[in-house]
C-alpha positions, 0 to 999 in steps of 0.5 A: 604758427599752428599753436598761435592759430589754435590759441586764436581760435579759442579766443574767438569763442569768447570775444571778437574785439576790434583790437584783439592784440598788441605787443609791448617789450616782446610780449603779445597781449590778447585782449580777452577777459581771463575770467570769461574763458573756461578753465578747460580752455585756460589749461589749453591756452597755457599749454599753447604759451598763453598765460594770465596777465594779472595786471590787465586781466587778459592774456599774455604770451612770451612765445609769440612776442614782437622780437 
Protein backbone atom coordinates (compact mmCIF):
# COMPACT_ATOMS: atom_id res chain seq x y z
CA UNK A 1 0.00 0.00 0.00
CA UNK A 2 2.88 2.37 0.80
CA UNK A 3 4.21 2.27 -2.78
CA UNK A 4 0.76 2.97 -4.20
CA UNK A 5 0.39 6.03 -1.95
CA UNK A 6 3.85 7.28 -2.92
CA UNK A 7 2.98 6.92 -6.59
CA UNK A 8 -0.35 8.71 -6.21
CA UNK A 9 1.38 11.61 -4.44
CA UNK A 10 3.75 11.95 -7.39
CA UNK A 11 0.86 11.86 -9.86
CA UNK A 12 -0.95 14.55 -7.87
CA UNK A 13 1.94 16.96 -8.55
CA UNK A 14 1.05 16.87 -12.24
CA UNK A 15 -2.74 16.85 -12.33
CA UNK A 16 -5.87 16.20 -10.29
CA UNK A 17 -8.35 14.74 -12.79
CA UNK A 18 -11.97 14.05 -11.86
CA UNK A 19 -11.52 10.41 -12.87
CA UNK A 20 -7.86 9.68 -12.06
CA UNK A 21 -7.82 5.88 -12.41
CA UNK A 22 -9.57 2.91 -13.93
CA UNK A 23 -8.94 -0.84 -14.09
CA UNK A 24 -9.24 -3.17 -17.06
CA UNK A 25 -8.17 -6.81 -17.18
CA UNK A 26 -6.22 -6.56 -13.91
CA UNK A 27 -4.32 -3.45 -15.00
CA UNK A 28 -4.58 -0.15 -13.11
CA UNK A 29 -4.45 2.86 -15.41
CA UNK A 30 -3.65 6.35 -14.12
CA UNK A 31 -4.94 9.17 -16.30
CA UNK A 32 -1.90 11.42 -16.06
CA UNK A 33 -0.14 12.40 -19.28
CA UNK A 34 3.18 10.56 -19.41
CA UNK A 35 4.92 13.44 -21.21
CA UNK A 36 4.00 15.91 -18.46
CA UNK A 37 5.88 13.94 -15.78
CA UNK A 38 9.56 14.70 -15.22
CA UNK A 39 12.12 12.06 -16.12
CA UNK A 40 13.16 11.82 -12.47
CA UNK A 41 9.58 11.12 -11.38
CA UNK A 42 9.11 8.64 -14.24
CA UNK A 43 12.08 6.67 -12.90
CA UNK A 44 10.63 6.69 -9.38
CA UNK A 45 7.22 5.63 -10.71
CA UNK A 46 8.84 2.80 -12.63
CA UNK A 47 10.50 1.59 -9.43
CA UNK A 48 7.06 1.74 -7.77
CA UNK A 49 5.47 -0.39 -10.51
CA UNK A 50 4.01 2.20 -12.92
CA UNK A 51 4.95 2.20 -16.59
CA UNK A 52 4.24 4.17 -19.75
CA UNK A 53 1.09 3.03 -21.51
CA UNK A 54 2.14 3.89 -25.04
CA UNK A 55 -1.30 3.15 -26.46
CA UNK A 56 -3.06 5.76 -24.29
CA UNK A 57 -0.17 8.07 -23.37
CA UNK A 58 -0.68 7.67 -19.64
CA UNK A 59 0.54 5.22 -16.97
CA UNK A 60 -0.32 1.62 -16.13
CA UNK A 61 0.53 -0.85 -13.41
CA UNK A 62 0.17 -4.60 -13.30
CA UNK A 63 1.05 -4.56 -9.60
CA UNK A 64 -2.03 -2.68 -8.38
CA UNK A 65 -4.69 -4.05 -10.75
CA UNK A 66 -8.17 -5.23 -9.89
CA UNK A 67 -7.46 -8.93 -9.27
